[in-house]
C-alpha positions in Angstrom: 69.8 100.7 115.8 69.4 96.9 114.4 65.5 97.5 115.5 64.8 99.4 112.5 61.9 98.5 110.4 62.1 97.5 106.8 58.9 98.6 104.3 57.7 95.4 104.6 57.2 95.1 108.2 60.0 93.1 109.3 62.9 94.4 111.8 66.3 94.5 110.0 68.5 91.4 112.1 72.1 93.6 112.5 73.9 96.8 112.2 75.7 95.5 108.8 72.1 95.3 107.1 71.3 98.8 108.9 73.6 100.5 107.4 73.2 99.0 103.8 69.4 99.7 104.1 70.0 103.3 105.2 73.0 104.0 102.5 70.2 102.7 99.8 67.8 104.9 101.3 69.5 107.9 101.8 72.0 108.1 99.0 71.0 109.3 95.8 70.8 106.7 93.0 72.7 108.2 89.3 70.0 108.5 86.8 71.4 110.7 84.1 67.7 110.1 82.0 66.6 112.8 84.7 69.5 115.1 84.9 68.8 118.8 83.5 71.7 120.1 81.8 73.3 121.7 84.2 73.6 118.4 86.4 75.0 116.6 83.0 77.7 119.9 82.6 78.2 119.4 86.8 79.1 115.8 86.6 81.2 116.3 83.1 83.7 118.8 85.1 84.1 116.5 88.2 85.4 113.8 85.9 87.9 116.5 84.2 91.6 117.4 85.7 91.7 120.5 86.8 95.2 121.8 85.4 96.0 125.2 87.8 99.6 126.8 88.5 99.6 124.9 91.7 99.7 121.2 89.8 102.8 121.8 88.9 105.4 119.3 89.0 107.5 120.2 92.0 111.2 119.9 92.4 113.1 118.0 95.7 114.5 120.8 96.7 111.4 122.6 96.3 109.7 120.0 98.7 112.3 119.8 101.2 112.6 123.3 101.7 108.6 123.5 102.7 109.2 121.1 105.1 112.1 122.6 106.2 110.5 126.0 106.9 107.1 124.4 108.7 106.0 125.4 111.8 104.7 122.4 113.8 103.8 124.3 116.9 107.5 123.7 118.8 110.0 126.2 120.4 112.0 127.6 118.0 115.5 125.0 118.0 116.2 121.6 116.7 114.1 120.5 113.4 111.3 118.2 114.4 111.7 114.1 114.0 109.2 114.3 111.3 111.1 116.7 109.4 114.4 114.7 109.9 112.7 112.0 108.5 111.1 113.2 105.4 113.9 115.3 104.3 116.1 112.2 104.7 113.7 110.2 102.8 113.9 112.8 100.2 117.8 112.7 100.4 118.1 108.7 100.1 115.6 108.6 97.5 117.2 110.4 95.0 
């Protein structure tokens, strides 16, 4: 992959140069001069914070209950160690 030719006819010397050159060529440059109204609107929307019902602050008890209800492809029975660890962390961080 490091033997790719550059536009001046020379070859890339290492993987880092190859990766950097490919990223520069394949990644579109931000140029608001050529942006249409639609593009400007999309860029503005992407920067705005989206506030939905799901973005509210959750209570510690709600998070704890959700973790306890997780089904981690385990047989019924004792809680998994991940769940125990997270619940213990929540209880100790109050």
